[in-house]
Biopython code that builds the backbone (N, CA, C, O; Angstrom):
import numpy as np
from Bio.PDB.StructureBuilder import StructureBuilder

atoms = [
    (1, "UNK", "N", (226.020, 73.598, 15.410)),
    (1, "UNK", "CA", (227.641, 73.719, 15.308)),
    (1, "UNK", "C", (228.316, 72.557, 16.307)),
    (1, "UNK", "O", (227.787, 72.212, 17.363)),
    (2, "UNK", "N", (229.376, 72.097, 15.875)),
    (2, "UNK", "CA", (230.264, 70.953, 16.605)),
    (2, "UNK", "C", (230.799, 71.753, 17.794)),
    (2, "UNK", "O", (230.945, 72.974, 17.839)),
    (3, "UNK", "N", (231.072, 70.837, 18.771)),
    (3, "UNK", "CA", (231.876, 71.408, 19.974)),
    (3, "UNK", "C", (233.360, 71.417, 19.551)),
    (3, "UNK", "O", (233.792, 70.656, 18.686)),
    (4, "UNK", "N", (234.032, 72.218, 20.134)),
    (4, "UNK", "CA", (235.362, 72.737, 19.889)),
    (4, "UNK", "C", (236.196, 71.359, 19.687)),
    (4, "UNK", "O", (236.826, 71.263, 18.634)),
    (5, "UNK", "N", (236.238, 70.489, 20.436)),
    (5, "UNK", "CA", (236.997, 69.169, 20.224)),
    (5, "UNK", "C", (236.829, 68.453, 18.933)),
    (5, "UNK", "O", (237.746, 67.831, 18.396)),
    (6, "UNK", "N", (235.355, 68.586, 18.345)),
    (6, "UNK", "CA", (235.150, 68.014, 17.142)),
    (6, "UNK", "C", (235.316, 68.706, 16.001)),
    (6, "UNK", "O", (234.848, 68.229, 14.967)),
    (7, "UNK", "N", (235.981, 69.900, 15.972)),
    (7, "UNK", "CA", (236.237, 70.687, 14.811)),
    (7, "UNK", "C", (237.669, 70.376, 14.195)),
    (7, "UNK", "O", (237.824, 70.635, 13.001)),
    (8, "UNK", "N", (238.619, 69.895, 14.845)),
    (8, "UNK", "CA", (239.376, 69.172, 14.147)),
    (8, "UNK", "C", (239.476, 67.972, 13.460)),
    (8, "UNK", "O", (238.519, 67.206, 13.572)),
    (9, "UNK", "N", (240.490, 67.606, 12.719)),
    (9, "UNK", "CA", (240.209, 66.223, 12.028)),
    (9, "UNK", "C", (240.963, 64.968, 12.652)),
    (9, "UNK", "O", (241.256, 63.940, 12.040)),
    (10, "UNK", "N", (241.192, 65.220, 13.844)),
    (10, "UNK", "CA", (241.843, 64.177, 14.639)),
    (10, "UNK", "C", (240.854, 62.971, 14.689)),
    (10, "UNK", "O", (241.301, 61.847, 14.463)),
    (11, "UNK", "N", (239.607, 63.141, 14.958)),
    (11, "UNK", "CA", (238.612, 62.293, 14.840)),
    (11, "UNK", "C", (237.915, 61.961, 13.550)),
    (11, "UNK", "O", (237.448, 62.961, 13.005)),
    (12, "UNK", "N", (237.718, 60.820, 12.909)),
    (12, "UNK", "CA", (236.906, 60.811, 11.711)),
    (12, "UNK", "C", (235.625, 61.022, 11.963)),
    (12, "UNK", "O", (235.137, 60.651, 13.030)),
    (13, "UNK", "N", (234.838, 61.703, 10.935)),
    (13, "UNK", "CA", (233.387, 61.491, 11.027)),
    (13, "UNK", "C", (232.730, 60.635, 10.397)),
    (13, "UNK", "O", (232.984, 60.551, 9.196)),
    (14, "UNK", "N", (231.905, 59.915, 10.849)),
    (14, "UNK", "CA", (231.018, 58.686, 10.494)),
    (14, "UNK", "C", (229.541, 59.267, 10.603)),
    (14, "UNK", "O", (229.051, 59.643, 11.668)),
    (15, "UNK", "N", (228.849, 59.297, 9.293)),
    (15, "UNK", "CA", (227.461, 59.467, 9.329)),
    (15, "UNK", "C", (226.686, 58.371, 9.718)),
    (15, "UNK", "O", (226.928, 57.325, 9.115)),
    (16, "UNK", "N", (225.783, 58.346, 10.603)),
    (16, "UNK", "CA", (224.999, 57.218, 10.962)),
    (16, "UNK", "C", (223.521, 57.546, 11.188)),
    (16, "UNK", "O", (223.132, 58.523, 11.828)),
    (17, "UNK", "N", (222.687, 56.579, 10.562)),
    (17, "UNK", "CA", (221.243, 56.864, 10.615)),
    (17, "UNK", "C", (220.608, 56.202, 11.957)),
    (17, "UNK", "O", (220.854, 55.055, 12.329)),
    (18, "UNK", "N", (219.907, 56.949, 12.499)),
    (18, "UNK", "CA", (219.562, 56.465, 13.975)),
    (18, "UNK", "C", (218.124, 56.238, 13.807)),
    (18, "UNK", "O", (217.570, 56.889, 12.921)),
    (19, "UNK", "N", (217.281, 55.257, 14.653)),
    (19, "UNK", "CA", (216.308, 54.589, 14.762)),
    (19, "UNK", "C", (214.986, 55.603, 14.112)),
    (19, "UNK", "O", (214.067, 55.071, 13.489)),
    (20, "UNK", "N", (215.031, 57.096, 14.346)),
    (20, "UNK", "CA", (214.243, 58.020, 14.100)),
    (20, "UNK", "C", (214.252, 58.492, 12.527)),
    (20, "UNK", "O", (213.520, 59.263, 11.907)),
    (21, "UNK", "N", (215.219, 57.821, 12.200)),
    (21, "UNK", "CA", (215.233, 58.244, 10.576)),
    (21, "UNK", "C", (216.351, 59.383, 10.007)),
    (21, "UNK", "O", (216.766, 59.513, 8.856)),
    (22, "UNK", "N", (216.659, 60.089, 11.106)),
    (22, "UNK", "CA", (217.710, 61.183, 10.982)),
    (22, "UNK", "C", (219.158, 60.611, 10.953)),
    (22, "UNK", "O", (219.474, 59.654, 11.660)),
    (23, "UNK", "N", (220.081, 61.271, 10.054)),
    (23, "UNK", "CA", (221.231, 61.020, 9.809)),
    (23, "UNK", "C", (222.018, 62.105, 10.757)),
    (23, "UNK", "O", (221.803, 63.317, 10.748)),
    (24, "UNK", "N", (223.073, 61.351, 11.661)),
    (24, "UNK", "CA", (223.841, 62.148, 12.586)),
    (24, "UNK", "C", (225.215, 61.836, 12.560)),
    (24, "UNK", "O", (225.596, 60.745, 12.136)),
    (25, "UNK", "N", (226.035, 62.745, 12.997)),
    (25, "UNK", "CA", (227.540, 62.518, 12.894)),
    (25, "UNK", "C", (227.926, 62.032, 14.152)),
    (25, "UNK", "O", (227.597, 62.554, 15.218)),
    (26, "UNK", "N", (228.819, 60.750, 13.993)),
    (26, "UNK", "CA", (229.552, 60.385, 15.078)),
    (26, "UNK", "C", (231.031, 60.514, 14.919)),
    (26, "UNK", "O", (231.539, 60.332, 13.812)),
    (27, "UNK", "N", (231.719, 60.805, 15.923)),
    (27, "UNK", "CA", (233.207, 60.864, 15.909)),
    (27, "UNK", "C", (233.775, 59.814, 16.443)),
    (27, "UNK", "O", (233.550, 59.564, 17.627)),
    (28, "UNK", "N", (234.711, 58.909, 15.596)),
    (28, "UNK", "CA", (235.395, 57.924, 15.668)),
    (28, "UNK", "C", (236.832, 58.323, 15.829)),
    (28, "UNK", "O", (237.165, 59.502, 15.705)),
    (29, "UNK", "N", (237.816, 57.234, 16.140)),
    (29, "UNK", "CA", (239.028, 57.270, 16.005)),
    (29, "UNK", "C", (239.504, 56.804, 14.807)),
    (29, "UNK", "O", (238.966, 55.769, 14.415)),
    (30, "UNK", "N", (240.554, 57.381, 13.960)),
    (30, "UNK", "CA", (240.774, 56.978, 12.801)),
    (30, "UNK", "C", (241.549, 55.678, 12.900)),
    (30, "UNK", "O", (242.048, 55.347, 13.975)),
    (31, "UNK", "N", (241.682, 54.820, 11.650)),
    (31, "UNK", "CA", (242.277, 53.693, 11.538)),
    (31, "UNK", "C", (243.822, 53.811, 11.747)),
    (31, "UNK", "O", (244.294, 54.924, 11.516)),
    (32, "UNK", "N", (244.427, 53.114, 12.032)),
    (32, "UNK", "CA", (246.131, 53.158, 12.222)),
    (32, "UNK", "C", (246.567, 52.690, 10.739)),
    (32, "UNK", "O", (245.944, 51.883, 10.048)),
    (33, "UNK", "N", (247.616, 53.274, 10.430)),
    (33, "UNK", "CA", (247.878, 53.051, 8.981)),
    (33, "UNK", "C", (249.373, 51.956, 9.352)),
    (33, "UNK", "O", (250.015, 51.984, 10.402)),
    (34, "UNK", "N", (249.570, 51.282, 8.452)),
    (34, "UNK", "CA", (250.430, 50.311, 8.325)),
    (34, "UNK", "C", (252.018, 50.820, 8.304)),
    (34, "UNK", "O", (252.359, 51.533, 7.360)),
    (35, "UNK", "N", (252.872, 50.513, 9.198)),
    (35, "UNK", "CA", (254.086, 50.941, 9.197)),
    (35, "UNK", "C", (254.899, 50.819, 7.915)),
    (35, "UNK", "O", (254.850, 49.730, 7.342)),
    (36, "UNK", "N", (255.595, 51.731, 7.421)),
    (36, "UNK", "CA", (256.353, 51.492, 6.110)),
    (36, "UNK", "C", (257.945, 51.800, 6.166)),
    (36, "UNK", "O", (258.497, 52.513, 7.005)),
    (37, "UNK", "N", (258.510, 51.172, 5.189)),
    (37, "UNK", "CA", (259.901, 51.267, 5.199)),
    (37, "UNK", "C", (260.284, 52.742, 4.841)),
    (37, "UNK", "O", (259.542, 53.359, 4.077)),
    (38, "UNK", "N", (261.257, 53.262, 5.286)),
    (38, "UNK", "CA", (261.714, 54.657, 5.125)),
    (38, "UNK", "C", (262.262, 54.698, 3.676)),
    (38, "UNK", "O", (262.071, 55.652, 2.923)),
    (39, "UNK", "N", (262.905, 53.670, 3.373)),
    (39, "UNK", "CA", (263.596, 53.509, 2.224)),
    (39, "UNK", "C", (262.809, 53.328, 0.806)),
    (39, "UNK", "O", (263.014, 54.081, -0.146)),
    (40, "UNK", "N", (262.032, 52.413, 0.781)),
    (40, "UNK", "CA", (261.276, 52.166, -0.386)),
    (40, "UNK", "C", (259.671, 52.230, -0.173)),
    (40, "UNK", "O", (258.972, 52.232, -1.187)),
    (41, "UNK", "N", (259.239, 52.266, 0.725)),
    (41, "UNK", "CA", (257.921, 52.530, 1.208)),
    (41, "UNK", "C", (256.951, 50.977, 1.200)),
    (41, "UNK", "O", (255.727, 50.909, 1.087)),
    (42, "UNK", "N", (257.799, 49.961, 1.337)),
    (42, "UNK", "CA", (257.028, 48.692, 1.391)),
    (42, "UNK", "C", (256.441, 48.576, 2.577)),
    (42, "UNK", "O", (256.943, 49.306, 3.432)),
    (43, "UNK", "N", (255.497, 47.871, 2.951)),
    (43, "UNK", "CA", (255.199, 47.566, 4.394)),
    (43, "UNK", "C", (256.046, 46.723, 5.217)),
    (43, "UNK", "O", (256.525, 45.720, 4.688)),
    (44, "UNK", "N", (256.317, 46.992, 6.498)),
    (44, "UNK", "CA", (257.397, 46.294, 7.270)),
    (44, "UNK", "C", (256.621, 45.145, 7.935)),
    (44, "UNK", "O", (255.445, 45.179, 8.297)),
    (45, "UNK", "N", (257.489, 44.119, 8.031)),
    (45, "UNK", "CA", (256.929, 42.881, 8.586)),
    (45, "UNK", "C", (257.627, 43.024, 9.931)),
    (45, "UNK", "O", (258.680, 43.649, 10.051)),
    (46, "UNK", "N", (256.939, 42.362, 11.035)),
    (46, "UNK", "CA", (257.237, 42.157, 12.287)),
    (46, "UNK", "C", (256.859, 43.181, 13.176)),
    (46, "UNK", "O", (257.312, 43.204, 14.320)),
    (47, "UNK", "N", (255.939, 44.174, 12.688)),
    (47, "UNK", "CA", (255.657, 45.103, 13.520)),
    (47, "UNK", "C", (254.033, 45.264, 13.593)),
    (47, "UNK", "O", (253.458, 45.567, 12.547)),
    (48, "UNK", "N", (253.364, 45.099, 14.636)),
    (48, "UNK", "CA", (252.004, 44.685, 14.564)),
    (48, "UNK", "C", (251.093, 46.159, 14.468)),
    (48, "UNK", "O", (251.505, 47.204, 14.972)),
    (49, "UNK", "N", (250.036, 46.066, 13.869)),
    (49, "UNK", "CA", (249.140, 47.124, 13.505)),
    (49, "UNK", "C", (248.305, 47.434, 14.592)),
    (49, "UNK", "O", (247.194, 46.906, 14.551)),
    (50, "UNK", "N", (248.562, 48.172, 15.577)),
    (50, "UNK", "CA", (247.785, 48.389, 16.688)),
    (50, "UNK", "C", (247.714, 50.082, 17.076)),
    (50, "UNK", "O", (248.532, 50.954, 16.784)),
    (51, "UNK", "N", (246.616, 50.182, 17.727)),
    (51, "UNK", "CA", (246.337, 51.507, 18.315)),
    (51, "UNK", "C", (247.460, 51.843, 19.179)),
    (51, "UNK", "O", (248.008, 50.881, 19.716)),
    (52, "UNK", "N", (247.999, 53.211, 19.470)),
    (52, "UNK", "CA", (249.020, 53.749, 20.166)),
    (52, "UNK", "C", (248.744, 53.154, 21.736)),
    (52, "UNK", "O", (249.707, 52.860, 22.445)),
    (53, "UNK", "N", (247.397, 53.007, 22.201)),
    (53, "UNK", "CA", (246.964, 52.629, 23.524)),
    (53, "UNK", "C", (247.454, 51.228, 23.677)),
    (53, "UNK", "O", (247.904, 50.875, 24.767)),
    (54, "UNK", "N", (247.408, 50.511, 22.800)),
    (54, "UNK", "CA", (247.609, 48.968, 22.584)),
    (54, "UNK", "C", (249.258, 48.658, 22.582)),
    (54, "UNK", "O", (249.851, 47.751, 23.166)),
    (55, "UNK", "N", (249.718, 49.563, 21.854)),
    (55, "UNK", "CA", (250.970, 49.230, 21.429)),
    (55, "UNK", "C", (252.167, 49.425, 22.588)),
    (55, "UNK", "O", (253.169, 48.716, 22.685)),
    (56, "UNK", "N", (251.868, 50.391, 23.314)),
    (56, "UNK", "CA", (252.709, 50.999, 24.494)),
    (56, "UNK", "C", (252.774, 49.861, 25.274)),
    (56, "UNK", "O", (253.866, 49.722, 25.826)),
    (57, "UNK", "N", (251.874, 48.918, 25.518)),
    (57, "UNK", "CA", (251.762, 47.955, 26.505)),
    (57, "UNK", "C", (252.468, 46.661, 26.131)),
    (57, "UNK", "O", (252.616, 45.737, 26.932)),
    (58, "UNK", "N", (252.888, 46.644, 24.899)),
    (58, "UNK", "CA", (253.572, 45.500, 24.140)),
    (58, "UNK", "C", (255.102, 45.490, 24.839)),
    (58, "UNK", "O", (255.590, 46.571, 25.169)),
    (59, "UNK", "N", (255.802, 44.318, 25.042)),
    (59, "UNK", "CA", (257.241, 44.372, 25.351)),
    (59, "UNK", "C", (258.050, 44.642, 24.125)),
    (59, "UNK", "O", (257.684, 44.429, 22.969)),
    (60, "UNK", "N", (259.192, 45.134, 24.514)),
    (60, "UNK", "CA", (260.030, 45.793, 23.408)),
    (60, "UNK", "C", (260.492, 44.868, 22.232)),
    (60, "UNK", "O", (260.738, 45.273, 21.096)),
    (61, "UNK", "N", (260.564, 43.759, 22.597)),
    (61, "UNK", "CA", (260.797, 42.603, 21.481)),
    (61, "UNK", "C", (259.524, 42.351, 20.421)),
    (61, "UNK", "O", (259.754, 41.830, 19.330)),
    (62, "UNK", "N", (258.275, 42.719, 20.774)),
    (62, "UNK", "CA", (257.239, 42.518, 20.091)),
    (62, "UNK", "C", (257.093, 43.629, 19.410)),
    (62, "UNK", "O", (256.354, 43.493, 18.435)),
    (63, "UNK", "N", (257.623, 44.916, 19.602)),
    (63, "UNK", "CA", (257.402, 46.112, 18.924)),
    (63, "UNK", "C", (258.015, 46.213, 17.800)),
    (63, "UNK", "O", (257.350, 46.717, 16.895)),
    (64, "UNK", "N", (259.387, 45.802, 17.486)),
    (64, "UNK", "CA", (259.850, 45.755, 16.328)),
    (64, "UNK", "C", (260.955, 44.833, 16.210)),
    (64, "UNK", "O", (261.563, 44.627, 17.260)),
    (65, "UNK", "N", (261.372, 44.207, 15.135)),
    (65, "UNK", "CA", (262.497, 43.139, 15.040)),
    (65, "UNK", "C", (263.774, 43.587, 15.698)),
    (65, "UNK", "O", (264.065, 44.781, 15.623)),
    (66, "UNK", "N", (264.447, 42.875, 16.241)),
    (66, "UNK", "CA", (265.641, 43.137, 17.021)),
    (66, "UNK", "C", (266.766, 43.078, 16.204)),
    (66, "UNK", "O", (267.637, 42.312, 16.615)),
    (67, "UNK", "N", (267.036, 43.765, 14.988)),
    (67, "UNK", "CA", (268.348, 43.648, 14.265)),
    (67, "UNK", "C", (268.438, 45.169, 13.838)),
    (67, "UNK", "O", (267.561, 46.020, 13.984)),
    (68, "UNK", "N", (269.699, 45.322, 13.275)),
    (68, "UNK", "CA", (270.063, 46.861, 12.660)),
    (68, "UNK", "C", (268.840, 47.337, 11.871)),
    (68, "UNK", "O", (268.225, 46.602, 11.100)),
    (69, "UNK", "N", (268.522, 48.642, 12.119)),
    (69, "UNK", "CA", (267.484, 49.395, 11.283)),
    (69, "UNK", "C", (266.156, 48.711, 11.411)),
    (69, "UNK", "O", (265.299, 48.957, 10.562)),
    (70, "UNK", "N", (265.844, 47.689, 12.609)),
    (70, "UNK", "CA", (264.635, 47.111, 12.671)),
    (70, "UNK", "C", (263.426, 48.031, 13.085)),
    (70, "UNK", "O", (263.396, 48.632, 14.159)),
    (71, "UNK", "N", (262.379, 48.090, 12.084)),
    (71, "UNK", "CA", (261.370, 48.739, 12.499)),
    (71, "UNK", "C", (261.317, 50.135, 11.622)),
    (71, "UNK", "O", (260.349, 50.896, 11.611)),
    (72, "UNK", "N", (262.532, 50.324, 10.894)),
    (72, "UNK", "CA", (262.759, 51.726, 10.190)),
    (72, "UNK", "C", (262.860, 50.951, 8.726)),
    (72, "UNK", "O", (261.910, 51.029, 7.947)),
    (73, "UNK", "N", (263.884, 50.306, 8.435)),
    (73, "UNK", "CA", (263.909, 49.833, 6.912)),
    (73, "UNK", "C", (263.463, 48.190, 6.729)),
    (73, "UNK", "O", (263.443, 47.432, 7.699)),
    (74, "UNK", "N", (263.194, 47.858, 5.676)),
    (74, "UNK", "CA", (262.742, 46.393, 5.360)),
    (74, "UNK", "C", (264.078, 45.750, 5.341)),
    (74, "UNK", "O", (265.096, 46.392, 5.601)),
    (75, "UNK", "N", (264.088, 44.371, 5.008)),
    (75, "UNK", "CA", (265.161, 43.669, 5.209)),
    (75, "UNK", "C", (265.879, 43.873, 3.703)),
    (75, "UNK", "O", (267.080, 43.617, 3.607)),
    (76, "UNK", "N", (265.354, 44.198, 2.882)),
    (76, "UNK", "CA", (266.129, 44.314, 1.620)),
    (76, "UNK", "C", (267.038, 45.576, 1.547)),
    (76, "UNK", "O", (268.223, 45.568, 1.213)),
    (77, "UNK", "N", (266.241, 46.751, 1.942)),
    (77, "UNK", "CA", (267.030, 48.123, 2.240)),
    (77, "UNK", "C", (268.001, 48.168, 3.280)),
    (77, "UNK", "O", (269.010, 48.866, 3.188)),
    (78, "UNK", "N", (267.686, 47.304, 4.471)),
    (78, "UNK", "CA", (268.627, 47.350, 5.560)),
    (78, "UNK", "C", (269.936, 46.552, 5.007)),
    (78, "UNK", "O", (271.044, 46.919, 5.398)),
    (79, "UNK", "N", (269.832, 45.614, 4.226)),
    (79, "UNK", "CA", (270.941, 44.872, 3.747)),
    (79, "UNK", "C", (271.911, 45.539, 2.890)),
    (79, "UNK", "O", (273.127, 45.358, 2.951)),
    (80, "UNK", "N", (271.072, 46.620, 1.778)),
    (80, "UNK", "CA", (271.881, 47.557, 1.226)),
    (80, "UNK", "C", (272.585, 48.539, 1.835)),
    (80, "UNK", "O", (273.699, 48.808, 1.386)),
    (81, "UNK", "N", (272.109, 49.195, 2.874)),
    (81, "UNK", "CA", (272.472, 50.332, 3.935)),
    (81, "UNK", "C", (273.879, 49.681, 4.534)),
    (81, "UNK", "O", (274.900, 50.358, 4.654)),
    (82, "UNK", "N", (273.796, 48.240, 4.902)),
    (82, "UNK", "CA", (274.966, 47.711, 5.849)),
    (82, "UNK", "C", (276.058, 47.644, 4.974)),
    (82, "UNK", "O", (277.179, 48.006, 5.333)),
    (83, "UNK", "N", (275.729, 47.044, 3.428)),
    (83, "UNK", "CA", (276.726, 46.853, 2.461)),
    (83, "UNK", "C", (277.274, 48.164, 2.265)),
    (83, "UNK", "O", (278.502, 48.115, 2.197)),
    (84, "UNK", "N", (276.790, 49.338, 2.147)),
    (84, "UNK", "CA", (277.231, 50.675, 1.866)),
    (84, "UNK", "C", (278.178, 51.155, 3.075)),
    (84, "UNK", "O", (279.217, 51.794, 2.906)),
    (85, "UNK", "N", (277.741, 50.810, 4.135)),
    (85, "UNK", "CA", (278.583, 51.340, 5.399)),
    (85, "UNK", "C", (280.007, 50.288, 5.454)),
    (85, "UNK", "O", (280.987, 50.605, 6.129)),
    (86, "UNK", "N", (279.965, 49.301, 4.828)),
    (86, "UNK", "CA", (281.137, 48.652, 4.908)),
    (86, "UNK", "C", (281.996, 48.793, 3.701)),
    (86, "UNK", "O", (283.196, 48.519, 3.672)),
    (87, "UNK", "N", (281.348, 49.205, 2.791)),
    (87, "UNK", "CA", (282.447, 49.791, 1.424)),
    (87, "UNK", "C", (283.031, 50.897, 1.617)),
    (87, "UNK", "O", (283.780, 51.359, 0.757)),
]
sb = StructureBuilder()
sb.init_structure("model")
sb.init_model(0)
sb.init_chain("A")
sb.init_seg("    ")
for serial, (resi, resn, name, xyz) in enumerate(atoms, 1):
    if name == "N":
        sb.init_residue(resn, " ", resi, " ")
    sb.init_atom(name, np.array(xyz, "f"), 0.0, 1.0, " ", f" {name:<3s}", serial, name[0])
structure = sb.get_structure()
């Protein structure tokens, strides 16, 4: 029976064959998904794909583009949104 902390799916399960020939379960952190545009779902440019522990140590300018809707919408969607607000 796994320990309580391993019952949730926060950590992914990796089956590893050890030298004795047995298969055992190792628990590893999940891969980080690519940030996506909230308008069209296209991957965002200018945002690094890092784990949260590494991402928080970056400076503000390296975390996301410094333009309106930077880090939320792609350039095409943000251009449309700005034009809608003007009209």
